[in-house]
MDTraj code that builds the backbone (N, CA, C; nanometers):
import mdtraj as md
import numpy as np

residues = "MET LYS THR ASN LEU ILE SER ARG GLU GLY TYR LEU ALA LEU GLN GLN GLU LEU ASP TYR LEU TRP ARG ILE LYS ARG PRO ASP ILE THR GLN LYS VAL SER TRP ALA ALA SER LEU GLY ASP ARG SER GLU ASN ALA ASP TYR GLN TYR ASN LYS LYS GLN LEU ARG GLU THR ASP ARG ARG VAL ARG PHE LEU ARG LYS ARG LEU GLU VAL LEU ARG PRO VAL ASP TYR SER PRO GLU GLN GLU GLY ARG VAL PHE PHE GLY ALA TRP VAL GLN ILE GLU ASN ASP GLU GLY GLU GLN ARG HIS PHE ARG ILE VAL GLY PRO ASP GLU ILE TYR GLY ARG HIS ASP TYR ILE SER ILE ASP SER PRO MET ALA ARG ALA LEU LEU LYS LYS GLN VAL ASP ASP ASP VAL LEU VAL ALA THR PRO SER GLY LYS LYS ARG TRP TYR ILE ASN SER ILE CYS TYR GLN PRO ASP ASP ALA GLU SER GLU".split()
xyz = np.array([
    [15.0871, 14.5999, 8.0836],
    [15.0591, 14.6095, 8.2252],
    [14.9808, 14.7384, 8.2505],
    [14.8737, 14.7281, 8.3271],
    [14.7937, 14.8439, 8.3609],
    [14.7636, 14.8398, 8.5098],
    [14.8276, 14.9276, 8.5832],
    [14.8106, 14.9334, 8.7269],
    [14.6730, 14.9890, 8.7613],
    [14.6124, 14.9359, 8.8664],
    [14.4795, 14.9794, 8.9073],
    [14.4838, 15.0879, 9.0146],
    [14.5886, 15.1680, 9.0132],
    [14.6001, 15.2798, 9.1067],
    [14.5547, 15.4071, 9.0379],
    [14.5001, 15.4983, 9.1173],
    [14.4554, 15.6274, 9.0648],
    [14.4600, 15.7278, 9.1791],
    [14.4859, 15.8533, 9.1458],
    [14.4843, 15.9564, 9.2494],
    [14.3388, 15.9838, 9.2883],
    [14.3182, 16.0394, 9.4045],
    [14.1824, 16.0719, 9.4501],
    [14.1146, 16.1676, 9.3522],
    [14.1901, 16.2678, 9.3024],
    [14.1325, 16.3629, 9.2064],
    [14.0921, 16.2936, 9.0764],
    [14.1766, 16.2011, 9.0300],
    [14.1463, 16.1272, 8.9074],
    [14.0236, 16.0400, 8.9228],
    [14.0110, 15.9768, 9.0387],
    [13.8951, 15.8916, 9.0663],
    [13.7668, 15.9741, 9.0656],
    [13.7716, 16.0895, 9.1303],
    [13.6542, 16.1775, 9.1344],
    [13.6186, 16.2293, 8.9946],
    [13.7197, 16.2568, 8.9128],
    [13.6953, 16.3031, 8.7758],
    [13.6253, 16.1948, 8.6934],
    [13.6685, 16.0692, 8.7080],
    [13.6023, 15.9601, 8.6360],
    [13.4593, 15.9409, 8.6854],
    [13.4371, 15.9550, 8.8158],
    [13.3015, 15.9446, 8.8697],
    [13.2137, 16.0569, 8.8152],
    [13.2682, 16.1782, 8.8066],
    [13.1913, 16.2906, 8.7526],
    [13.1583, 16.2690, 8.6056],
    [13.2540, 16.2139, 8.5299],
    [13.2277, 16.1845, 8.3890],
    [13.1159, 16.0828, 8.3754],
    [13.1209, 15.9773, 8.4547],
    [13.0162, 15.8747, 8.4519],
    [12.8810, 15.9353, 8.4872],
    [12.8776, 16.0176, 8.5906],
    [12.7540, 16.0811, 8.6332],
    [12.6973, 16.1703, 8.5226],
    [12.7835, 16.2493, 8.4592],
    [12.7408, 16.3363, 8.3497],
    [12.6846, 16.2539, 8.2339],
    [12.7576, 16.1504, 8.1932],
    [12.7125, 16.0687, 8.0804],
    [12.5784, 16.0023, 8.1100],
    [12.5623, 15.9509, 8.2307],
    [12.4429, 15.8741, 8.2640],
    [12.3214, 15.9628, 8.2920],
    [12.3428, 16.0740, 8.3610],
    [12.2301, 16.1569, 8.4041],
    [12.1945, 16.2706, 8.3080],
    [12.2902, 16.3156, 8.2281],
    [12.2634, 16.4307, 8.1414],
    [12.2726, 16.3956, 7.9930],
    [12.3880, 16.3451, 7.9514],
    [12.4085, 16.3223, 7.8084],
    [12.3214, 16.2095, 7.7529],
    [12.3169, 16.0958, 7.8219],
    [12.2408, 15.9825, 7.7704],
    [12.0912, 16.0123, 7.7581],
    [12.0258, 16.0718, 7.8593],
    [11.8836, 16.1049, 7.8428],
    [11.8588, 16.2024, 7.7275],
    [11.9502, 16.2979, 7.7074],
    [11.9360, 16.3925, 7.5972],
    [11.9435, 16.3210, 7.4624],
    [12.0403, 16.2336, 7.4478],
    [12.0549, 16.1597, 7.3213],
    [11.9356, 16.0663, 7.3004],
    [11.8918, 16.0007, 7.4064],
    [11.7765, 15.9103, 7.3960],
    [11.6532, 15.9863, 7.3473],
    [11.6336, 16.1062, 7.3974],
    [11.5208, 16.1892, 7.3547],
    [11.5330, 16.2233, 7.2064],
    [11.6540, 16.2558, 7.1616],
    [11.6757, 16.2876, 7.0194],
    [11.6505, 16.1663, 6.9309],
    [11.6932, 16.0481, 6.9756],
    [11.6713, 15.9252, 6.8993],
    [11.5215, 15.8982, 6.8874],
    [11.4493, 15.9134, 6.9960],
    [11.3044, 15.8916, 6.9945],
    [11.2349, 15.9884, 6.8994],
    [11.2772, 16.1155, 6.9051],
    [11.2182, 16.2157, 6.8160],
    [11.2473, 16.1812, 6.6696],
    [11.3724, 16.1465, 6.6401],
    [11.4105, 16.1140, 6.5020],
    [11.3388, 15.9884, 6.4542],
    [11.3190, 15.8916, 6.5430],
    [11.2496, 15.7679, 6.5049],
    [11.1032, 15.7956, 6.4735],
    [11.0458, 15.8939, 6.5393],
    [10.9035, 15.9251, 6.5160],
    [10.8790, 15.9892, 6.3801],
    [10.9849, 16.0323, 6.3123],
    [10.9706, 16.0986, 6.1827],
    [10.9447, 16.0003, 6.0683],
    [10.9632, 15.8724, 6.0940],
    [10.9343, 15.7760, 5.9882],
    [11.0546, 15.6933, 5.9494],
    [11.0823, 15.6852, 5.8202],
    [11.1854, 15.5989, 5.7630],
    [11.3220, 15.6226, 5.8291],
    [11.3659, 15.5236, 5.9029],
    [11.4926, 15.5375, 5.9772],
    [11.6154, 15.5133, 5.8899],
    [11.5998, 15.4419, 5.7806],
    [11.7150, 15.4073, 5.6975],
    [11.7771, 15.5293, 5.6309],
    [11.6982, 15.6339, 5.6053],
    [11.7510, 15.7537, 5.5403],
    [11.7468, 15.8753, 5.6324],
    [11.7266, 15.8506, 5.7604],
    [11.7153, 15.9597, 5.8565],
    [11.8516, 15.9829, 5.9226],
    [11.9192, 16.0881, 5.8804],
    [12.0543, 16.1174, 5.9308],
    [12.0528, 16.1489, 6.0801],
    [11.9505, 16.2205, 6.1274],
    [11.9407, 16.2515, 6.2706],
    [11.9327, 16.1234, 6.3518],
    [11.8514, 16.0310, 6.3055],
    [11.8348, 15.9045, 6.3775],
    [11.9671, 15.8266, 6.3792],
    [12.0306, 15.8130, 6.2642],
    [12.1541, 15.7356, 6.2555],
    [12.2668, 15.7979, 6.3376],
    [12.2814, 15.9289, 6.3283],
    [12.3869, 15.9969, 6.4026],
    [12.3656, 15.9824, 6.5533],
    [12.2452, 16.0088, 6.6001],
    [12.2180, 16.0024, 6.7436],
    [12.2187, 15.8593, 6.7955],
    [12.1818, 15.7649, 6.7140],
    [12.1910, 15.6247, 6.7543],
    [12.3384, 15.5866, 6.7738],
    [12.4244, 15.6354, 6.6844],
    [12.5683, 15.6115, 6.6983],
    [12.6209, 15.6773, 6.8260],
    [12.5789, 15.8005, 6.8528],
    [12.6181, 15.8708, 6.9750],
    [12.5731, 15.7936, 7.0993],
    [12.4540, 15.7379, 7.0937],
    [12.4016, 15.6605, 7.2061],
    [12.4860, 15.5351, 7.2298],
    [12.5240, 15.4657, 7.1235],
    [12.6099, 15.3475, 7.1373],
    [12.7453, 15.3839, 7.1981],
    [12.8056, 15.4938, 7.1508],
    [12.9349, 15.5367, 7.2033],
    [12.9244, 15.5776, 7.3507],
    [12.8180, 15.6457, 7.3862],
    [12.7965, 15.6858, 7.5257],
    [12.7775, 15.5632, 7.6132],
    [12.6966, 15.4683, 7.5675],
    [12.6749, 15.3455, 7.6445],
    [12.8043, 15.2660, 7.6613],
    [12.8866, 15.2642, 7.5581],
    [13.0157, 15.1939, 7.5651],
    [13.1047, 15.2579, 7.6711],
    [13.1103, 15.3898, 7.6729],
    [13.1921, 15.4609, 7.7718],
    [13.1365, 15.4412, 7.9137],
    [13.0053, 15.4414, 7.9276],
    [12.9430, 15.4190, 8.0588],
    [12.9789, 15.2801, 8.1110],
    [12.9683, 15.1786, 8.0252],
    [13.0046, 15.0420, 8.0658],
    [13.1509, 15.0345, 8.1070],
    [13.2385, 15.0964, 8.0265],
    [13.3813, 15.0961, 8.0592],
    [13.4062, 15.1619, 8.1942],
    [13.3494, 15.2798, 8.2161],
    [13.3726, 15.3528, 8.3410],
    [13.3205, 15.2756, 8.4615],
    [13.2040, 15.2151, 8.4494],
    [13.1493, 15.1374, 8.5615],
    [13.2406, 15.0210, 8.5986],
    [13.2885, 14.9494, 8.4977],
    [13.3787, 14.8366, 8.5251],
    [13.5119, 14.8847, 8.5797],
    [13.5651, 14.9921, 8.5232],
    [13.6962, 15.0414, 8.5644],
    [13.6927, 15.0976, 8.7065],
    [13.5882, 15.1716, 8.7401],
    [13.5774, 15.2301, 8.8735],
    [13.5676, 15.1234, 8.9820],
    [13.5154, 15.0058, 8.9462],
    [13.5061, 14.8963, 9.0436],
    [13.6438, 14.8445, 9.0840],
    [13.7391, 14.8447, 8.9919],
    [13.8697, 14.7851, 9.0201],
    [13.9773, 14.8879, 9.0584],
    [13.9515, 15.0154, 9.0320],
    [14.0506, 15.1176, 9.0644],
    [14.0625, 15.1366, 9.2151],
    [14.1851, 15.1621, 9.2592],
    [14.2112, 15.1850, 9.4011],
    [14.2711, 15.3254, 9.4183],
    [14.1901, 15.4191, 9.4708],
    [14.2422, 15.5546, 9.4915],
    [14.3553, 15.5558, 9.5942],
    [14.4598, 15.6329, 9.5647],
    [14.5745, 15.6436, 9.6540],
    [14.5804, 15.7867, 9.7055],
    [14.5823, 15.8006, 9.8356],
    [14.5915, 15.9319, 9.8983],
    [14.7343, 15.9564, 9.9449],
    [14.7670, 16.0826, 9.9598],
    [14.8992, 16.1238, 10.0071],
    [14.9204, 16.0776, 10.1516],
    [15.0421, 16.0359, 10.1792],
    [15.0807, 15.9972, 10.3145],
    [15.2101, 16.0697, 10.3495],
    [15.2198, 16.1272, 10.4689],
    [15.3423, 16.2007, 10.5065],
    [15.4703, 16.1159, 10.4999],
    [15.4578, 15.9838, 10.5107],
    [15.5757, 15.8968, 10.5033],
    [15.6412, 15.9008, 10.3653],
    [15.5695, 15.9496, 10.2648],
    [15.6228, 15.9548, 10.1290],
    [15.7237, 16.0678, 10.1099],
    [15.7189, 16.1686, 10.1934],
    [15.8044, 16.2868, 10.1765],
    [15.9511, 16.2486, 10.1571],
    [16.0127, 16.3150, 10.0603],
    [16.1553, 16.2956, 10.0369],
    [16.1884, 16.1867, 9.9373],
    [16.0907, 16.1057, 9.9016],
    [16.1130, 15.9983, 9.8042],
    [16.0038, 16.0024, 9.6976],
    [16.0332, 15.9427, 9.5838],
    [15.9367, 15.9397, 9.4736],
    [15.8441, 15.8198, 9.4894],
    [15.7170, 15.8484, 9.5029],
    [15.6130, 15.7461, 9.5063],
    [15.4957, 15.7934, 9.4217],
    [15.3918, 15.7140, 9.4168],
    [15.2715, 15.7480, 9.3410],
    [15.2186, 15.8846, 9.3850],
    [15.1856, 15.9693, 9.2886],
    [15.1303, 16.1007, 9.3174],
    [15.2337, 16.2119, 9.3298],
    [15.3609, 16.1785, 9.3205],
    [15.4667, 16.2791, 9.3381],
    [15.4812, 16.3668, 9.2140],
    [15.5068, 16.4952, 9.2379],
    [15.5505, 16.5873, 9.1331],
    [15.7022, 16.5819, 9.1347],
    [15.7619, 16.5496, 9.0207],
    [15.9066, 16.5306, 9.0134],
    [15.9652, 16.6222, 8.9065],
    [16.0765, 16.6849, 8.9398],
    [16.1498, 16.7630, 8.8416],
    [16.2841, 16.6949, 8.8221],
    [16.3151, 16.6634, 8.6958],
    [16.4391, 16.5929, 8.6637],
    [16.5157, 16.6691, 8.5557],
    [16.6446, 16.6358, 8.5442],
    [16.7308, 16.7003, 8.4450],
    [16.8334, 16.5980, 8.3974],
    [16.8713, 16.6072, 8.2699],
    [16.9746, 16.5166, 8.2192],
    [17.1044, 16.5920, 8.1960],
    [17.2061, 16.5238, 8.1462],
    [17.3389, 16.5831, 8.1268],
    [17.3384, 16.6965, 8.0239],
    [17.2441, 16.6933, 7.9301],
    [17.2366, 16.7968, 7.8270],
    [17.1626, 16.9210, 7.8768],
    [17.1143, 16.9192, 7.9999],
    [17.0422, 17.0337, 8.0548],
    [16.8924, 17.0314, 8.0284],
    [16.8453, 16.9265, 7.9637],
    [16.7019, 16.9128, 7.9352],
    [16.6284, 16.8834, 8.0666],
    [16.5228, 16.9599, 8.0935],
    [16.4479, 16.9415, 8.2172],
    [16.3070, 16.8925, 8.1890],
    [16.2540, 16.8148, 8.2808],
    [16.1160, 16.7653, 8.2752],
    [16.0534, 16.7855, 8.4124],
    [15.9249, 16.8145, 8.4106],
    [15.8497, 16.8300, 8.5350],
    [15.7160, 16.7602, 8.5146],
    [15.6854, 16.6624, 8.5981],
    [15.5630, 16.5853, 8.5795],
    [15.5178, 16.5231, 8.7101],
    [15.3965, 16.4693, 8.7068],
    [15.3396, 16.3990, 8.8214],
    [15.3214, 16.2526, 8.7827],
    [15.3513, 16.1635, 8.8747],
    [15.3351, 16.0202, 8.8513],
    [15.1954, 15.9800, 8.8990],
    [15.1135, 15.9333, 8.8054],
    [14.9736, 15.8987, 8.8340],
    [14.9382, 15.7654, 8.7684],
    [14.8144, 15.7251, 8.7826],
    [14.7666, 15.6013, 8.7215],
    [14.7459, 15.6170, 8.5722],
    [14.7412, 15.5063, 8.4992],
    [14.7282, 15.5120, 8.3533],
    [14.5968, 15.5733, 8.3051],
    [14.4947, 15.5770, 8.3894],
    [14.3660, 15.6338, 8.3496],
    [14.3665, 15.7868, 8.3533],
    [14.4704, 15.8480, 8.4073],
    [14.4726, 15.9930, 8.4269],
    [14.5596, 16.0687, 8.3280],
    [14.6377, 16.0016, 8.2476],
    [14.7393, 16.0698, 8.1669],
    [14.6856, 16.1306, 8.0384],
    [14.5684, 16.0919, 7.9939],
    [14.5178, 16.1384, 7.8644],
    [14.4794, 16.2860, 7.8700],
    [14.5315, 16.3610, 7.7756],
    [14.5039, 16.5034, 7.7695],
    [14.5912, 16.5861, 7.8614],
    [14.6843, 16.5237, 7.9299],
    [14.7735, 16.5948, 8.0218],
    [14.9176, 16.5696, 7.9784],
    [14.9910, 16.6767, 7.9553],
    [15.1320, 16.6629, 7.9175],
    [15.2236, 16.6632, 8.0391],
    [15.1679, 16.6954, 8.1552],
    [15.2494, 16.7015, 8.2762],
    [15.2253, 16.5815, 8.3682],
    [15.1599, 16.4767, 8.3175],
    [15.1372, 16.3539, 8.3939],
    [15.2032, 16.2378, 8.3197],
    [15.2625, 16.1436, 8.3943],
    [15.3102, 16.0196, 8.3335],
    [15.2527, 15.9028, 8.4131],
    [15.2388, 15.7911, 8.3469],
    [15.1822, 15.6719, 8.4098],
    [15.2846, 15.6046, 8.5008],
    [15.2340, 15.5501, 8.6094],
    [15.3179, 15.4735, 8.7026],
    [15.3794, 15.3532, 8.6312],
    [15.3185, 15.3103, 8.5211],
    [15.3667, 15.1944, 8.4457],
    [15.4774, 15.2296, 8.3456],
    [15.5054, 15.3586, 8.3268],
    [15.6069, 15.3986, 8.2282],
    [15.7470, 15.3655, 8.2781],
    [15.8404, 15.3430, 8.1861],
    [15.9794, 15.3143, 8.2269],
    [16.0393, 15.4270, 8.3128],
    [16.0058, 15.5525, 8.2819],
    [16.0575, 15.6647, 8.3600],
    [16.0087, 15.6570, 8.5043],
    [15.8795, 15.6367, 8.5234],
    [15.8244, 15.6310, 8.6590],
    [15.8809, 15.5116, 8.7355],
    [15.8907, 15.3985, 8.6701],
    [15.9456, 15.2792, 8.7361],
    [16.0897, 15.3027, 8.7822],
    [16.1680, 15.3721, 8.7002],
    [16.3073, 15.3989, 8.7364],
    [16.3165, 15.4971, 8.8533],
    [16.2204, 15.5896, 8.8620],
    [16.2256, 15.6936, 8.9652],
    [16.1723, 15.6485, 9.1009],
    [16.0893, 15.5444, 9.1034],
    [16.0267, 15.5032, 9.2294],
    [16.1291, 15.4783, 9.3398],
    [16.1004, 15.5309, 9.4569],
    [16.1787, 15.5175, 9.5807],
    [16.3095, 15.5959, 9.5803],
    [16.3338, 15.6733, 9.4759],
    [16.4549, 15.7553, 9.4715],
    [16.4295, 15.8865, 9.5454],
    [16.5377, 15.9608, 9.5729],
    [16.5249, 16.0888, 9.6407],
    [16.6032, 16.1961, 9.5664],
    [16.5907, 16.3210, 9.6115],
    [16.6578, 16.4341, 9.5472],
    [16.8083, 16.4082, 9.5401],
    [16.8667, 16.4456, 9.4271],
    [17.0093, 16.4303, 9.3942],
    [17.0473, 16.2880, 9.3530],
    [16.9533, 16.1947, 9.3535],
    [16.9820, 16.0615, 9.2994],
    [16.9805, 16.0701, 9.1472],
    [17.0534, 15.9798, 9.0841],
    [17.0450, 15.9704, 8.9392],
    [16.9870, 15.8342, 8.9031],
    [16.9176, 15.8318, 8.7892],
    [16.8543, 15.7080, 8.7438],
    [16.8849, 15.6867, 8.5967],
    [16.8967, 15.5609, 8.5594],
    [16.9118, 15.5241, 8.4194],
    [16.7757, 15.4782, 8.3691],
    [16.7311, 15.5388, 8.2604],
    [16.6007, 15.5054, 8.2034],
    [16.6214, 15.4474, 8.0643],
    [16.5654, 15.3300, 8.0416],
    [16.5743, 15.2666, 7.9100],
    [16.4751, 15.3343, 7.8166],
    [16.5263, 15.3876, 7.7061],
    [16.4420, 15.4519, 7.6047],
    [16.4658, 15.3822, 7.4714],
    [16.3811, 15.4061, 7.3724],
    [16.4036, 15.3446, 7.2411],
    [16.5393, 15.3817, 7.1804],
    [16.5917, 15.4994, 7.2157],
    [16.7209, 15.5413, 7.1606],
    [16.8378, 15.5048, 7.2518],
    [16.8122, 15.4239, 7.3526],
    [16.9190, 15.3823, 7.4433],
    [16.8929, 15.4308, 7.5847],
    [16.9859, 15.3984, 7.6738],
    [16.9697, 15.4387, 7.8137],
    [17.0109, 15.5848, 7.8321],
    [16.9313, 15.6556, 7.9132],
    [16.9615, 15.7950, 7.9445],
    [16.9661, 15.8129, 8.0953],
    [17.0569, 15.8989, 8.1380],
    [17.0720, 15.9273, 8.2812],
    [16.9978, 16.0575, 8.3145],
    [16.9174, 16.0530, 8.4191],
    [16.8426, 16.1685, 8.4671],
    [16.8747, 16.1898, 8.6143],
    [16.8763, 16.3156, 8.6560],
    [16.9032, 16.3530, 8.7949],
    [16.7767, 16.4143, 8.8542],
    [16.7453, 16.3759, 8.9755],
    [16.6247, 16.4268, 9.0411],
    [16.6575, 16.5591, 9.1095],
    [16.5884, 16.6663, 9.0672],
    [16.6095, 16.7996, 9.1246],
    [16.5145, 16.8289, 9.2403],
    [16.3894, 16.7842, 9.2273],
    [16.2938, 16.8108, 9.3350],
    [16.1809, 16.7085, 9.3331],
    [16.1226, 16.6902, 9.4514],
    [16.0092, 16.5990, 9.4696],
    [15.9115, 16.6697, 9.5632],
    [15.7861, 16.6762, 9.5249],
    [15.6850, 16.7299, 9.6160],
    [15.5523, 16.6600, 9.5895],
    [15.4624, 16.6711, 9.6836],
    [15.3340, 16.6025, 9.6740],
    [15.2158, 16.6978, 9.6709],
    [15.2413, 16.8248, 9.6908],
    [15.1334, 16.9231, 9.6881],
    [15.1397, 16.9988, 9.5563],
    [15.0288, 17.0067, 9.4827],
    [15.0328, 17.0754, 9.3529],
    [15.0702, 17.2230, 9.3645],
    [15.0368, 17.2877, 9.4760],
    [15.0729, 17.4281, 9.4936],
    [15.2249, 17.4439, 9.4962],
    [15.2939, 17.3509, 9.5648],
    [15.4402, 17.3541, 9.5707],
    [15.4998, 17.3328, 9.4325],
    [15.4396, 17.2411, 9.3553],
    [15.4929, 17.2068, 9.2231],
    [15.4819, 17.3255, 9.1287],
    [15.3717, 17.4023, 9.1377],
    [15.3534, 17.5143, 9.0466],
    [15.4441, 17.6315, 9.0801],
    [15.4823, 17.6433, 9.2072],
    [15.5635, 17.7583, 9.2464],
    [15.7107, 17.7396, 9.2140],
    [15.7526, 17.6193, 9.1777],
    [15.8950, 17.5951, 9.1493],
    [15.9339, 17.6423, 9.0117],
])
top = md.Topology()
chain = top.add_chain()
for i, resn in enumerate(residues, 1):
    res = top.add_residue(resn, chain, resSeq=i)
    for name in ("N", "CA", "C"):
        top.add_atom(name, md.element.get_by_symbol(name[0]), res)
traj = md.Trajectory(xyz[None], top)
């Protein structure tokens, strides 16, 4: 399951990546491929082969981003969300052993490269949805069910960093 929700910041980041790939990186690689092709024998030309591969990978990412951006639905903060866990919330939780976690619930396209983001599709996020501070949740994990307690919920990143 892959939810088509994304935060406004995540949507803008994907748009910026697409813009960079299409307007800056792709023309640069295309120029390198043309230059390498003009040198003659392409079968033994490492510059040509490497840059041609880079061009294919860039084009693949551009196609993916264009298709994905068409179906993604940016979600903005709404004051009605306060006090409960919904999409975009920064949540701090703790279990019986004292282990604490602090993360933001976002779309699946935003979690890569971020250790403080989890996907709305994850079992943890699904268990936390619509809960409030001091509620406990049971989360199914590969090692069995674990109980977590919600310590705080906020929607502003400044608030989350100050805790």
